[in-house]
C-alpha positions in Angstrom: -88.2 -132.0 92.8 -85.2 -129.9 92.0 -84.8 -131.7 88.7 -88.4 -130.9 87.6 -87.9 -127.2 88.6 -84.7 -126.9 86.6 -86.4 -128.3 83.6 -89.2 -125.8 83.9 -86.7 -122.9 84.2 -84.9 -124.1 81.0 -88.2 -124.3 79.1 -89.1 -120.8 80.3 -85.8 -119.4 79.1 -86.2 -121.0 75.7 -89.7 -119.6 75.5 -88.6 -116.1 76.5 -85.7 -116.3 73.9 -88.2 -117.4 71.2 -90.6 -114.6 72.1 -87.7 -112.0 72.0 -86.7 -113.2 68.6 -90.3 -113.0 67.4 -90.7 -109.5 68.7 -87.4 -108.4 67.2 -88.4 -109.8 63.8 -91.9 -108.1 64.0 -90.3 -104.8 65.0 -87.8 -105.0 62.1 -90.6 -105.7 59.6 -92.5 -102.7 60.9 -89.5 -100.5 60.6 -88.9 -101.6 57.0 -92.6 -101.1 56.1 -92.7 -97.7 57.8 -89.5 -96.7 56.0 -91.0 -97.8 52.6 -94.2 -96.0 53.3 -92.3 -92.9 54.4 -90.3 -92.9 51.2 -93.2 -93.6 48.8 -95.8 -91.4 50.4 -96.5 -87.7 50.0 -98.5 -87.5 53.3 -97.1 -87.1 56.9 -96.5 -90.2 59.0 -99.3 -89.3 61.4 -101.8 -89.7 58.6 -100.3 -93.1 57.6 -101.1 -94.6 61.0 -104.8 -94.7 60.2 -105.7 -98.2 59.1 -108.4 -97.0 56.6 -106.2 -94.4 55.0 -105.6 -94.9 51.3 -102.2 -93.3 50.7 -101.2 -91.9 47.3 -97.8 -93.0 45.8 -95.4 -90.4 44.7 -93.8 -91.3 41.3 -90.3 -90.0 40.9 -89.8 -88.0 37.7 -87.7 -89.9 35.1 -84.3 -88.2 34.5 -84.3 -88.8 30.8 -87.7 -87.4 29.7 -87.4 -85.1 26.7 -89.5 -81.9 26.6 -92.2 -81.4 24.0 -91.6 -78.1 22.3 -94.5 -75.7 21.7 -93.7 -75.7 17.9 -94.4 -79.4 17.7 -97.8 -79.2 19.3 -100.8 -78.8 17.0 -103.9 -77.1 18.2 -107.5 -78.4 18.1 -110.8 -77.0 17.0 -113.7 -77.0 19.5 -116.9 -78.6 18.2 -120.4 -79.4 19.5 -122.4 -82.4 18.2 -126.0 -83.2 18.4 -127.9 -86.5 18.3 -130.7 -85.2 16.1 -128.6 -82.8 13.8 -125.7 -83.4 11.5 -122.6 -81.2 11.2 -120.7 -81.0 7.9 -116.9 -80.2 7.8 -115.4 -79.3 4.4 -111.6 -80.0 4.1 -109.1 -78.6 1.6 -108.5 -82.0 0.0 -109.7 -85.6 0.0 -110.1 -87.3 3.3 -107.7 -90.2 3.7 -108.6 -91.3 7.2 -110.3 -90.3 10.5 -110.4 -91.5 14.0 -112.7 -90.8 16.9 -111.7 -91.1 20.6 -115.1 -92.6 21.4 -117.9 -94.6 19.7 -120.3 -91.8 20.6 -119.1 -90.0 17.4 -120.4 -91.1 14.0 -118.4 -89.8 11.0 -119.0 -90.6 7.4 -117.7 -89.4 4.0 -120.2 -89.0 1.2 -119.5 -91.2 -1.8 -119.4 -88.3 -4.2 -117.9 -85.6 -1.9 -114.6 -87.0 -0.7 -113.5 -83.9 1.1 -116.7 -83.6 3.2 -117.1 -85.2 6.6 -120.6 -85.7 8.1 -120.5 -85.9 11.9 -123.1 -86.4 14.6 -123.5 -88.0 18.0 -124.6 -91.7 18.4 -125.6 -91.1 22.0 -128.1 -88.5 23.2 -126.6 -86.2 25.8 -123.2 -87.9 26.3 -121.2 -86.5 29.2 -117.7 -85.2 29.1 -115.4 -84.5 26.2 -114.0 -86.7 23.4 -111.9 -86.0 20.3 -111.6 -86.7 16.6 -108.7 -86.5 14.2 -108.9 -86.2 10.4 -106.1 -86.9 7.9 -106.3 -85.4 4.4 -104.6 -86.4 1.1 -102.4 -83.3 1.0 -100.8 -84.2 4.3 -103.2 -82.2 6.6 -103.9 -83.3 10.2 -106.9 -81.7 11.8 -107.8 -82.3 15.5 -111.2 -81.6 17.1 -112.3 -81.5 20.7 -116.0 -82.6 20.9 -118.7 -81.9 23.5 -122.4 -82.6 23.3 -125.0 -79.9 22.6 -128.5 -80.7 21.3 -128.6 -77.4 19.6 -125.1 -76.5 18.3 -124.5 -72.9 17.2 -122.5 -74.1 14.1 -123.5 -76.8 11.6 -121.2 -76.2 8.6 -117.5 -75.5 8.8 -115.2 -74.8 5.8 -111.6 -75.4 7.0 -110.1 -73.7 4.0 -111.6 -70.4 5.1 -110.1 -70.8 8.6 -106.4 -70.9 7.5 -105.7 -67.2 8.1 -107.2 -67.3 11.6 -105.2 -70.5 12.2 -102.0 -68.8 11.3 -102.6 -65.8 13.6 -103.7 -67.9 16.6 -101.0 -70.4 16.4 -98.3 -67.8 15.9 -99.5 -65.9 19.0 -99.5 -69.2 21.0 -96.2 -70.3 19.6 -97.5 -73.7 18.5 -97.7 -75.6 15.2 -100.7 -75.2 12.9 -103.5 -77.8 12.8 -103.8 -77.4 9.0 -101.6 -78.8 6.2 -99.2 -75.8 6.3 -96.8 -77.6 8.6 -94.5 -80.3 7.0 -95.6 -83.8 7.5 -93.8 -87.1 7.2 -95.6 -89.9 5.4 -94.7 -93.2 7.0 -95.5 -96.1 4.6 -94.5 -99.7 4.2 -91.9 -98.7 1.6 -90.2 -96.0 3.8 -90.6 -92.5 5.2 -91.3 -89.5 2.9 -91.3 -85.8 3.8 -94.3 -84.0 2.3 -92.4 -80.8 1.6 -89.6 -82.7 -0.2 -92.1 -84.4 -2.4 -93.8 -81.1 -3.3 -90.4 -79.5 -4.1 -89.3 -82.3 -6.3 -92.7 -82.4 -8.1 -92.4 -78.7 -8.8 -88.9 -79.2 -10.2 -90.2 -82.0 -12.4 -92.9 -79.7 -13.9 -90.2 -77.3 -15.2 -87.9 -80.0 -16.6 -87.8 -80.4 -20.3 -90.0 -83.2 -21.8 -88.0 -86.0 -23.4 -90.3 -89.0 -23.7 -92.7 -89.4 -26.7 -95.6 -91.6 -27.7 -96.2 -93.3 -24.4 -99.7 -93.0 -23.0 -103.3 -93.6 -23.7 -106.3 -92.0 -25.4 -110.1 -92.4 -24.9 -113.1 -90.3 -26.0 -110.9 -87.3 -27.1 -109.0 -87.4 -23.8 -105.3 -87.9 -24.1 -102.7 -88.6 -21.5 -99.0 -88.8 -22.4 -95.9 -89.6 -20.4 -93.4 -86.7 -20.8 -90.6 -87.7 -18.5 -89.4 -90.0 -15.7 -87.2 -88.6 -12.8 -85.6 -90.2 -9.8 -84.5 -88.3 -6.7 -81.9 -89.0 -4.0 -84.6 -90.7 -1.8 -85.4 -93.2 -4.5 -88.8 -91.7 -5.3 -89.8 -92.0 -8.9 -91.7 -89.1 -10.5 -93.8 -89.5 -13.6 -94.6 -86.3 -15.5 -97.9 -86.6 -17.3 -99.5 -84.3 -19.9 -103.4 -84.5 -20.0 -105.4 -83.0 -22.8 -109.2 -82.8 -23.0 -110.0 -82.3 -26.7 -113.7 -82.5 -26.2 -116.1 -79.9 -24.8 -117.1 -82.2 -22.0 -115.3 -81.4 -18.7 -113.2 -84.1 -17.0 -112.9 -84.6 -13.2 -110.1 -86.9 -11.9 -111.4 -89.1 -9.2 -108.3 -91.0 -8.2 -105.0 -92.4 -9.7 -103.7 -95.9 -9.0 -100.5 -97.6 -9.9 -100.0 -101.4 -10.1 -97.2 -103.9 -10.8 -98.9 -106.6 -12.9 -98.1 -109.6 -15.1 -97.3 -108.6 -18.6 -98.9 -111.7 -20.1 -101.6 -113.7 -18.4 -104.2 -116.2 -19.6 -107.8 -115.0 -19.6 -109.9 -116.2 -16.7 -106.8 -116.9 -14.7 -106.1 -114.7 -11.7 -103.2 -112.3 -12.6 -100.8 -111.5 -9.8 -100.7 -107.8 -9.1 -99.4 -105.4 -6.4 -100.7 -101.9 -5.8 -98.0 -99.2 -5.4 -98.7 -96.4 -3.1 -99.0 -93.0 -4.8 -97.0 -90.7 -2.5 -98.1 -87.5 -4.2 -100.3 -86.4 -7.1 -99.2 -82.9 -7.8 -100.7 -80.3 -8.0 -103.0 -81.8 -5.3 -105.8 -79.2 -5.6 -106.1 -79.3 -9.4 -108.2 -82.3 -10.6 -110.6 -80.7 -13.1 -110.1 -80.2 -16.8 -112.6 -78.1 -18.7 -113.4 -78.6 -22.3 -110.4 -78.0 -24.7 -108.1 -77.7 -21.7 -104.6 -79.1 -20.8 -103.2 -80.1 -17.5 -99.7 -81.3 -16.3 -99.6 -83.8 -13.5 -96.7 -85.3 -11.5 -97.2 -88.7 -9.8 -94.6 -89.7 -7.2 -94.2 -93.4 -6.3 -91.6 -95.4 -4.4 -88.9 -96.7 -6.9 -88.6 -100.4 -7.4 -87.3 -102.4 -10.3 -89.5 -104.7 -12.3 -88.8 -108.4 -12.5 -89.1 -110.3 -15.7 -92.6 -110.5 -17.1 -93.9 -107.5 -15.0 -95.1 -104.1 -16.1 -96.0 -100.9 -14.2 -99.6 -99.9 -15.0 -101.0 -96.4 -14.4 -104.8 -96.0 -14.1 -106.6 -92.6 -14.0 -110.4 -92.8 -13.2 -113.0 -90.2 -14.1 -115.3 -89.1 -11.3 -118.9 -90.1 -12.0 -117.9 -91.0 -15.6 -116.5 -93.8 -17.8 -113.5 -92.2 -19.4 -111.0 -94.2 -17.4 -107.4 -94.1 -18.8 -104.8 -96.8 -18.5 -101.3 -97.3 -19.8 -98.3 -99.4 -18.8 -94.5 -99.0 -18.7 -91.9 -101.7 -19.0 -88.3 -101.7 -17.9 -87.3 -100.4 -21.4 -89.1 -97.1 -20.5 -88.2 -97.0 -16.8 -84.5 -97.2 -17.4 -84.7 -93.8 -19.2 -85.3 -92.1 -15.8 -83.2 -89.0 -15.2 -81.8 -87.8 -11.9 -83.3 -84.8 -10.2 
């Protein structure tokens, strides 16, 4: 009988010891959890005890966050869009790209008016606010904050007429302008190019003395001649062009393209070609030649040497016309480039 009793006592002791260890482990877990909740939470401990309470987490500020200076911030234009009415925005130069924050915004560029954006809402009465950003050929970046209004007060906006007001407002707020008056960096496959640097170099090329003769093209009393090739320290190549309209018919430049192509290729056989990005066509705003008028243009492209059997081809297209001009340059001409 004594033996059975002693066995029971030993079992009870082991059970009590196990229970004590369990409660100690449970208490330590509770302490750790409570400490973690205390550290992460922005509410008092009494509120945390509620089982149904959804506590917010406090995020510690990162010690290496850089400030965004006011001068680097670009303002936005307010705009109201309608489902049944179209708003037209006229920009200072050709639209290169645009992006909307939501698919409720429909934006299109007319085929013959490349600096005009047609905008309307795809959803009737959409709630809240969205945005739209437009990039133009002269380096402009224009931001819009958009809300819905079935009957907007404004349907037509000419951004060029808003430049003075932009300057006054941004100066008073101490932020950067939304227009193209602030310097922009073009980031392209070939490298990064500062817009202001391209403009300054193009302006210098215009005043440089002509030294190349008899290289160009002619079509329907419209002549284009290469007058000089210049290379700057950023390896940008500048082609100085002289255009003359010897007819009475006006000429409107639609766009200019540059290609690297095979010098000789068999007809009906696909010729290998690579389009070269035109970094700048200067002056940007002048694309029209009246009858019996001349115009000097500078085309800036990334510099690259031509391999054997390749040529650099420059193409200038007339807007809504057929007087397209085309001429090519070989290495024998390109090596005549002068330093800026």
